[in-house]
C-alpha positions as CSV (number, residue, x, y, z in Angstrom):
1,M,18.4,-67.5,22.4
2,L,16.9,-70.3,19.7
3,R,14.0,-71.2,21.4
4,K,13.2,-66.9,21.8
5,H,13.7,-67.3,18.2
6,L,11.2,-70.1,17.4
7,R,8.9,-68.7,20.2
8,K,8.7,-65.2,18.0
9,L,8.3,-67.4,14.7
10,K,5.6,-69.3,15.8
11,Y,4.1,-66.2,17.3
12,L,4.2,-64.7,13.8
13,I,3.1,-67.3,12.1
14,I,-0.2,-68.1,14.4
15,R,-0.7,-64.0,14.1
16,L,-0.7,-64.6,10.1
17,L,-2.9,-67.3,10.2
18,R,-5.6,-65.8,12.4
19,I,-6.0,-62.9,10.4
20,K,-9.3,-62.3,9.4
21,D,-9.6,-61.2,6.0
22,K,-9.7,-62.8,2.4
23,S,-6.6,-65.1,1.1
24,H,-5.8,-62.3,-1.5
25,G,-5.7,-59.6,0.8
26,I,-3.4,-61.4,3.3
27,A,-1.2,-62.7,0.2
28,R,-1.1,-58.9,-1.5
29,G,0.1,-57.8,2.1
30,F,2.5,-60.3,3.2
31,T,4.3,-60.4,0.0
32,F,5.1,-56.7,0.1
33,G,6.3,-56.9,3.4
34,F,8.5,-59.6,2.3
35,L,9.5,-57.7,-0.9
36,M,10.8,-54.7,1.4
37,N,13.6,-56.8,2.3
38,F,15.2,-56.6,-1.3
39,V,15.0,-52.7,-1.4
40,P,17.6,-50.9,0.8
41,T,15.7,-48.7,2.8
42,F,17.8,-47.4,5.6
43,G,15.9,-49.1,8.6
44,F,12.3,-48.0,7.4
45,G,11.4,-51.7,6.5
46,P,9.2,-52.3,9.2
47,F,7.6,-48.7,8.9
48,L,7.1,-49.5,4.6
49,S,6.1,-52.8,5.1
50,T,3.1,-51.9,7.6
51,I,2.1,-48.9,5.2
52,G,3.0,-50.2,2.0
53,P,0.3,-52.8,1.8
54,K,-2.4,-49.9,1.6
55,L,-1.1,-49.1,-1.8
56,V,-1.9,-52.5,-3.5
57,R,-5.2,-53.1,-0.9
58,G,-3.5,-56.0,1.2
59,N,-3.5,-56.4,4.9
60,T,-1.2,-54.4,6.7
61,V,-0.9,-56.8,9.7
62,A,0.3,-59.6,6.9
63,G,2.5,-56.8,5.9
64,F,4.5,-56.1,9.0
65,I,4.4,-60.2,9.7
66,G,6.1,-60.6,6.0
67,G,8.7,-58.0,6.8
68,M,9.6,-59.2,10.0
69,L,10.0,-62.7,9.1
70,F,12.6,-62.5,6.7
71,L,14.2,-59.4,8.3
72,W,17.6,-61.3,9.1
73,A,17.7,-62.3,5.3
74,F,18.1,-58.8,4.1
75,P,22.0,-59.3,3.6
76,F,21.8,-62.3,1.9
77,M,18.6,-60.2,-0.2
78,F,21.1,-57.5,-0.9
79,Y,23.8,-59.9,-2.4
80,L,21.4,-61.4,-4.7
81,N,20.1,-58.3,-6.2
82,I,23.9,-57.7,-7.2
83,V,24.4,-61.4,-8.4
84,V,21.1,-61.6,-10.5
85,G,22.0,-57.9,-11.9
86,E,25.8,-59.0,-12.6
87,S,24.4,-62.1,-14.5
88,F,22.0,-59.8,-16.6
89,M,24.5,-56.9,-17.3
90,P,27.7,-58.6,-17.2
91,I,30.5,-56.2,-15.5
92,D,33.6,-57.9,-13.7
93,I,33.3,-56.1,-10.7
94,G,36.6,-58.0,-9.1
95,E,38.8,-56.2,-12.0
96,K,37.2,-52.9,-11.7
97,I,37.6,-52.8,-7.7
98,E,41.6,-54.0,-8.2
99,E,42.1,-51.1,-10.5
100,V,40.6,-48.4,-7.8
101,I,42.5,-50.0,-5.1
102,I,45.9,-51.1,-6.5
103,E,46.3,-48.3,-8.8
104,T,45.3,-45.7,-7.0
105,D,47.6,-43.4,-8.3
106,E,46.7,-43.6,-11.9
107,V,42.9,-43.6,-11.5
108,E,40.6,-40.6,-11.8
109,A,38.0,-39.9,-9.6
110,E,35.7,-40.3,-13.3
111,E,36.7,-44.3,-12.8
112,V,35.8,-44.1,-9.3
113,V,32.3,-42.9,-10.2
114,E,32.0,-45.3,-13.5
115,V,32.5,-48.4,-11.0
116,G,30.1,-47.3,-8.6
117,L,27.7,-46.4,-11.0
118,K,28.2,-49.8,-12.7
119,I,27.5,-51.5,-9.7
120,G,24.8,-49.7,-9.1
121,K,23.1,-50.5,-12.1
122,A,23.9,-54.0,-11.5
123,F,21.8,-54.0,-8.0
124,I,19.0,-52.1,-9.5
125,I,18.5,-54.4,-12.3
126,G,18.8,-57.4,-10.0
127,M,16.3,-55.8,-7.2
128,I,13.7,-55.4,-10.2
129,I,14.2,-58.9,-11.1
130,N,14.2,-60.3,-8.0
131,I,11.2,-58.6,-7.0
132,I,9.0,-59.4,-9.6
133,S,10.0,-62.8,-10.0
134,F,10.1,-63.8,-5.9
135,G,6.9,-61.8,-5.5
136,I,4.8,-64.2,-7.8
137,I,6.3,-67.2,-6.3
138,T,5.5,-65.6,-2.8
139,Y,2.0,-64.3,-3.6
140,I,1.0,-67.6,-5.4
141,M,2.3,-69.9,-2.2
142,I,0.7,-67.8,0.6
143,Y,-2.4,-67.3,-1.4
144,F,-2.9,-70.9,-1.5
145,I,-1.5,-71.8,1.8
146,V,-4.1,-69.4,4.0
147,K,-6.9,-70.6,1.4
148,N,-7.3,-74.0,1.1
149,S,-5.1,-75.2,4.6
150,R,-5.1,-72.1,7.3
151,K,-7.3,-74.3,9.9
152,E,-4.9,-77.3,9.4
153,L,-1.6,-75.4,9.5
154,L,-3.3,-73.4,12.6
155,K,-4.1,-76.3,14.1
156,F,-0.5,-77.7,13.6
157,V,1.4,-74.6,14.7
158,H,-0.6,-74.5,17.6
159,K,-1.2,-78.0,19.0
160,K,1.8,-79.9,17.4
161,W,4.6,-77.1,17.9
162,R,4.9,-77.3,21.4
163,M,7.4,-75.1,22.9
164,K,8.9,-74.8,26.2
165,R,8.1,-71.4,28.0
166,H,10.7,-69.0,28.0
167,P,12.5,-68.7,31.3
C-alpha cells in the first residue's frame, strides 16, 4: 500500500517537472492548487485546483498536481486555520463549547449561534493568513526549484529513485 502511494508521488513529481511551461506559470499553478486545500471546497477541490490557475495565468496541470499532492493534508490544514485564527482573534473555544454542552437547559439558541460565529470568524481569519503566508512560501520554493534545478531533480527522481513495480 505504501509502495503504491510512493509510486503515485513519484509519478506526480515527474509529471510536474516535465511540464513545458515557464517557471513562473508552473509555480503559480502549483501554488493555487496547493492553496485550495486550505479552503473547504466540499469535494470540488480537484476541480477548482484545475480551473483556478487560469485565473492567475498559471499552469492547470501544475495546479491539479499541487492540489492532489496535498489532498491528504486537508484535515491538518483545516485545523491549522482554526489555530492560527484563534491566535489572532483570541476566543476561549473550550469554555464556550462547555457552556453550550453542559448547561443546555440554560443556553439559548442565540448563544449557540454566537459561539458558531466566533469559531467561524477565527477559521476565516486563519484561512486568509495561512493562504497568504503559505502561498508566498510555496510560490518562491516551487519557482526556484523549477527554474534552477528542474533537470537535476528530474534525473534524480527518474533514475535514482527506484521503485519496484506494484503487483
